[in-house]
N, C-alpha and C positions, 0 to 999 in steps of 0.2 A: 311550579314550572315557569311561571311568568317571571318570578324573581331570578331564578337560575339563568333563564335565557337573557335577562338584562345584564347579568354579570358576564356571561359569555361574550356578549357584544362588545365588552371593553377589552377583550383580548387583542393584542397587537400582532401584526404580521410584518416581517422584514424579508423582502426579496433580495437575494444576493446572486450576482453573476461573478464567476471566477474563471481564471485560466489556470489549469492544473496539470501538474505532472504527477501521476499516481502509479504506485506499484501494487500488484496483487496482494491481498491479505493472505495470511497463513490459514487457509481453509482446509480442514481434513478431507473434504469431498472433492477438492479441485487441485490435484497435484500429480506429478509423475516423476520418474527418475530419467534423467537424460545423460547422454555421453557428451562431455565437454572436451574431448581430446583435441579438437581443432582449435580450442581457445587456449593456446599454449601459455599465455600469461598467467593462467590460474592453475597450472599443473606443477605439483611438487616433484622434485627429482627423485624422492624416495618411493614414489608410487609409480612403479614401472612393471611391465609384463614382458617376459622373455618369450619370443616366438621363434621356433625353430623352422628353418626353411632348408629343404634338401635340394641339392643339385641333381641334375639328371645323371645317372650312372653311365660311365664309359666302359667300353669292352675291356675286360681284364683288370679293372680297377675297382677299389672299394668306393661306396657312396660317401660323399663328403656332406657334412651338415654345417650350414652357417647359422649363427645365432644373431638375431636382430632384436635390438631393444626398442620397444614401442611404448611410449608414454601414454597412459590411460587414466582417466578420472571421471567419476560420475558425480552428479549433483541433483538435489531435489529441486524441481521446478514448481513454483507456486503459480497457479493460473487464475485468470479471471473467471467468474461465473458467466456462462453463456446460455442462451435459450436454444430452441430447436433450429433456429435459423443461423446459429453461430454468431449472434450479435452479443456484444459485451454488455453485461448488467452490473453497474457499479453500485455497491451498497452505501448509499449516501446518508440516509436517515437511520433512525433507531438508536438504541443504546450502544450498539457496536459498529455503527456506521462510520465512514471516513471522517465526516465533518464533526460529529460528536466527539470522536476520539481525538481529533486535532484540537478542539476546544479544551478538552481535558489536559492535553499536553501544555497548553497555554496556562491553565490554572496551576498545574504542577510546577511550571517554571516560575510563576509568580510566588508560589509558596517557598521555593528554594531561594528566591531573591529576598525573602524576608518581608513581604507585604503583610501588613497587619490585617487587612480585610481581603479574604479570598471569596470571590463571588460564587454563588451556587448556580448549578445548571439544571437542577431537577424540574424546574417549572418552564423549561424551554424545550420545545420539540423541533426536530429537523425533518422537514418534508420535502419530497417523498422518500420512502425507504429505499427504493431502487430507481436508478436512471438508466435507460437504454441509450447507449451512445453509438449503436450500430456496429458495423464491421470495421472498426478502427485498426490501423496498422499498429502492431505492438513490437517492442524490442525487449531484450533481456538485460537486466542488471544483475551482476554477480557480486554476492556479498559474503565475506567470511563471517559466519555467525559463531559467537563464543559458545563453548560447551564446557562440560565438567573438566576439572584439573588443568585449566588453562589451554585446552585444545580448541581448535576452530574447525568448523565444517563448512564447506562451500555450498551455498544455496543460491538459486537463481529465481528471479522474480519477473514475471511479465510486467512491462511498463508501457503506459500510454500517456499521450499528451492531448488534452481536449479542453474545450470550454464547457462549463457546467452552470446550471441555474438551480437554486434550491431556495426554500422558504423556512424561516424561523418563526414558529408560532409561540408567542410569549404570553403565558397565562397572566390574567389581570392581577393576580396576587403575587406575581414575581417581584422581589424587592429591587431588582436591577432596573435602572432607567434605560430608555432607548439609546441614549448617548453612551452609557457604559457598555451596553451590548455591542454597539458599533465599534467601540474601542477594542473589545475582545476580538471581533472579526478582523480589525486592522492588525492586531497582534499575530494573527495567523501567518501574515507575510514574513514575520520575523523568525519563524521556526526554522532551525538549521536542518532538520530532517523530519519528514512526515511519513508515518506508516511504519510497519515492522522492519522494512529494509532501510529506513532512515535516508531515503533517496528522493522522496516526494517533495513537492512545494506547491504553494498556492499564491496566486496574485489576484487581488480584488479588482474587478473591473467596474462594478456598479453596485450601489446599495440604495434601495428604496424602502422607506418606512411608511406603513399605512395601517389603519384600523380595519 
């Protein structure tokens, strides 16, 4: 154990502070169906409901009926995970967290660009797994999501803007240098779209490397 502890002491830690715009992830436990009728910019002319409205009958005359066309449309709303106090919990770390997924987007972009060496991420951990950002004000991003046969379905994503701090724990056996890892973090700012809605973004405010 003494040898193992000596190896662990060589692990590196990188503290990162970012300014982020983040959309909720597609979590099967945090969603609902909403009516977006008031958001007329997202309503198709083909999706209408006919509502019949009857006039008050007059003596000796037949009741007349007016037909009014009301545009209606619903969308799936993807929501942030919240605790019992309704505070937002952002999934930052872990294999499916926001930061780790963003780093994988960078790696994928490098592969498409024809880089000969694609850096591995298996020996890098993102901590903590969840960050409590309190009762932040959220707004909705509406995104037409592609489906089968060229169709598109309107989906809505809760969106929040906030500053975050997280830590990268780099295993001592990781082949990447600290400079290469910092370059990957810098590349996060170049992503055109972050998250499932492709509407998120990250701005690096500060990076501190220590053992």
